[in-house]
N, C-alpha and C positions, 0 to 999 in steps of 0.2 A: 525166946531168946534167939534162937535156931536161925530167925527170919529177921530181927533187928537191923541188921549189917545191910541186907539186900533191900529191905522195905525203906531205909532212909535213902538209899541209892535212888529207889524208884521214884518216890517223891519227889526229889528233887529233879528228874526228868520229868515227872509228869506236869509239873510246873511250867515247861517248855511249850507244853502242845499248845497249839492252834485253838483260839476262840470263836464262838459263833462270829463274834464282830470282824475279826481277821478274815474270815469267808466273805463276809459281806463287803468289805474292804477289798479284797481282791476280786472279787465278781465286779467291781466296779472300776476296774482298770481296763484299758483300752489296748495293752499290748502285753506279749509275754514277758517283755525286756522290764517294763514296769511291774511285773508281778516279781521277776528276781529279784528287783531293787527291793521289792517292799520284804522277801524271804530275808535279804541280807540282813536286816535288821532284827530277824528273829533269832534267839540264841541257839535254837536247835539247829540252825541250817547256815548261820554267818562263817563260822568257820570252815564251810566246804564252798560256798558260793565264792569266798574272798580269794579262793586258791583258783578262780576261773577266769581268764582273760575275756573282757569284755566282748571280744569278737566270736565267743563260744556261747553267748548268751541265747539259747535258744531250747527247745521243750525237750529234744533228747539230751541234752547234758543236764537240764534241771532235773529230771530222772534219775540220772545216776546219781546226782548229789543226795536226794532223798532216801535211794536206797543204801548208800554210805551212812548214812545217817541211822536208819533201822539198824543195819549190821554193826554199827559201832555200839548203839543201845543195847543190844544183844550181848556183843562183848561185853561191855560194860557189867553188866548183871551177873554173866558167867563170872568175872573176875570175883565178884562180890560172893558168889554162891559157896552154900557147903556141899558136901558131897552128893545129900540126896537131891538137893536143887540143880546141881550140874546134870545129874543123869537126867531129869525132866527137861532141862534147855537142850542137850544133844539130842535127843527124840525131836524135840520141838523143830531144831534146825534143820530136820530132813524135810522142812516145808520148803525150806530156800533151794536145798538140794534138787527138789523135785521142779520147782521154778527153773532153776537153771537147766535143767534136761529139757523141761519142754520147750525153753528159748531155743537151746540148739537143735532140738527138732526142727521147728518152725524155719530156723534158717536154711536146712540141708534139705527140705520137702519145697520148699518156694526158690531155691537157689538164688539167694540175693548177692549183687554184684560185691558189696562188702560185708561179708558173711558174719565174722565174730568181733564185737565191740566188747571183750568181757576184762579189760584191764583193772576198771573199777573196783571189779569183785574179786581180784586176785588177791589181794593182801588177806582179806579175811577166809577166802576158801584154801588157800594155801596154809593157811594155821587152823582151821579147824574143821575142815571138812575132809570127805574121803574121796572125793572127787579131784579128779586133775584137771585144771583148764588147760592148761599146755596139752594135755592128748585130746581131749574135747575140740580144740580149735582146729586140729590136723583132720576133722570128719568132713570128707566129701558127698557123704550120703548116710541114709538113715541106718544101713548095715554097717558102715564103720564108726558110726556115731556108739551104737550097741557096742561092738567089737571094743571100743574103747572106754567102756564101763567094765570090763573086766577086772576082777578084782574086788569090785564092789557090790553091794548087796541088790543095786538096780539090774545088774547083766542079768540073772536068772529070770526075773518075770519080763524084761524086755526081748530077751533072747527067744522067748516062745512065741512072741508075735513075730519076730523077724523070720522065725522059721515055719511060721503059717502059710508066707508068702502073701504077696499083694495088700500087706499091712498099710493101712493108712494114717496120716496123722493123728485123726481122732482114735484110733485103736491104740496107739501109742500113749497119748494123752489119759485115757480111760485105763489102761492098765497101771499106769503110775498112781494116778490117785486111788484106784483101788489097792493098791498094793501100801501106800502111804497110812491111808485111814485104819486100814486091817492092821499094821505094824504099830502105828500110835496106840490103837486101842489095846493092843495085846501087852505093848511093853511098859506102857505108863501104867497099867492096871496090876502089872507086875512090882512095878519100881514104886508106888506111891502106898501109903497104909492110911487107914482109919478116915479121919476127916478129909485130909486131903485126897484118897481115892474118891470119897463121894463126891467131894467136889469136880475132879477131872472128868469122871462117869457123867454128871449132869451136864458139863460143860461140852465135852467131846459128845456125848450120845446126842445131844440137841442139835450140835452142828451136822452129826451124820445124818440125822432125821431130816434136816430142812434142807440138807444137798440133794438128798433122795428125792424130797418133793418138788424140788425145782428142777432135777433131771427127767423125771417121770413127766411134769407138765410141759417140758419144752418138747420131750420126744413125740408127745401127743399131739401139741399145738402145732409145732413147726415141720415134723417129720414123719406124722402120722404111722408110727411104728406100733407093732402087733405087739400083746403083752410079753411073749416069752422072749422077744427082743429087747424089750423094757428090762425084764428081769435081769439081764447080762448086764446091763448098766449101773445096776444100783450098788451101794455098798451091803455086804449081807451083814449087817447089823442092825438091831431095831432096839430103840429106848423108849419112847413115849407112843411112837408108832407100832403096836403090836401087829402080830403076824396076818391077823383078820383084817384089821384097817389098813396095813399095808397093801394085801392083796386086792382089798375094794378098789384101791386108789389105781394100781397098775390097771386093773381089768376093768376100769370104767370106759366105755366104749367111744368117748368123745373128750375133748378138753372141756367143754362146757358141763358134762356130768361129772368128770374130776374135781372140778371147781364146788360142786354141789356136793359131793361125797368130803372134799378137804372142809367143809365147814363145819361137819360132825367130828373133827378131830380135835384133840387135846390144845394144838395150837392155835387154832381157829376160835376155839371158846375162851381160851385164857386172853388172847391178844385180839378179841372183839373182830376178828376178820370178816368181812362181808363179800369184800370182791368188790364193792364199790369205789370207795374212797383210797385204798391201798392196792398197790400190784403185790403179787406173791414176794417179788425180790423185797419189795419194802416191807412185808411182815418178817421177813426172814432176818432183814438185817436190824429191825426194830428189836427182835424177839433176842437175838445174840446180846446185842449192846444192852439190854435191859439185865440179861441173864448175869453178862460178866460185872456189869456194877454193883448189882446185887450182891453176887459174890464176893465180890470184893468189901463192899460195903461191913457185911456180916464177918468175915473171916480175914480183916487186914493182915495179921501175922501168918499168911499161909501162901500156897501156891497161887492162890487166886489172884494177889497183890501182882504177880509176875505175869501171869497168862492174860488178864485184864488190860494193864499196860502194853503189851505186844499188840494186843487185838487193836486198842484204841490208836498205837502209831501205825500201824497197816491201815485201819481206815483213815488215818489221817493222810498218808501217801495216795490213797484211792482219790480221795477227795480234791487232793492239789492236782493230782493229773487230769482229773476231770473237768475243773477250774480252768486251768492251762489250756486244755483244748479248746473247752468252751470262748475264752479270750481269743486265742487263735482262728476260730472262725467267726469271729467279729460279733458274738452274741451279747444282748444288753446284760444288764446287772439281773434284771428280772429273770430272764430266760436261765442264764448260767445257776441262779439260786434255787430254779424249779429243779434244773437238775441234780443238783445237792440236799433240796430239800428234804429228802427221804433218808438223808444220814444225819443230818443236823437235828439237835436235841434243844 
């Protein structure tokens, strides 16, 4: 009964998600303008696109529309949520706060001529967030950005990076991710009870494991980092990857030996990963998608319905921005679908 209202709302929003046929149709289009006109016919995006003047029909503005739709969906669920569900959604919202700070960090590090374009986020962040967009947009460098986070939970972890001197964008990004997942893991495990705690532990624990696998692989393949440095990149939480398996992956001498070691893990065995037909990134996407859908199917009146919808919506945004980029560069329908193929089921 506690979930009847929010589940009904989520099912209505779920019906508006794009289908595989929609992606095939979008991939066949020859311009971003045509793609925008296509999305205008879709209930999830029509209201937002209709506010745009035709002269603003380009990829950057479409991305704003997509994120407004995501934030609005989160807000709709928040309004229908009970007290316990609101606690879950408030902690989940921190992911969007981290994304906003990451965006601002890229602006100040890269010294863009037109640095901040955050008006489309302001309504949602003014209402639901501890972050002040008005403060953040005055930042001229990373130090000022960190100072403008005073009074928020992000100030302490980022101020330590600032005080170390010579911090890079990567250092700040990593600090934010480590902080977010540590807080998410700790707070949600405190907020949730029994079956919901079990669902969250499985979903979040799996996501942390898979992120660690991706970070270890990239550190070895592209940056040739040594194990002590790789350990500092990873989230210090282990779920299906026990300490021994985790250590073996980090200390594998090469990326090739890492892949051989990966094949012995729970995730490779469960999802039949051999490294031949699928990349590690595709394995991770497939694993998470199946996990969320399975949780929702088995526990429809639980937090799984909320977290699964947000996962699917965020995946939809990623797929759409990828498709729009492919169209912008003139790729064929087949080439575009290859880029989307690892995400379509």
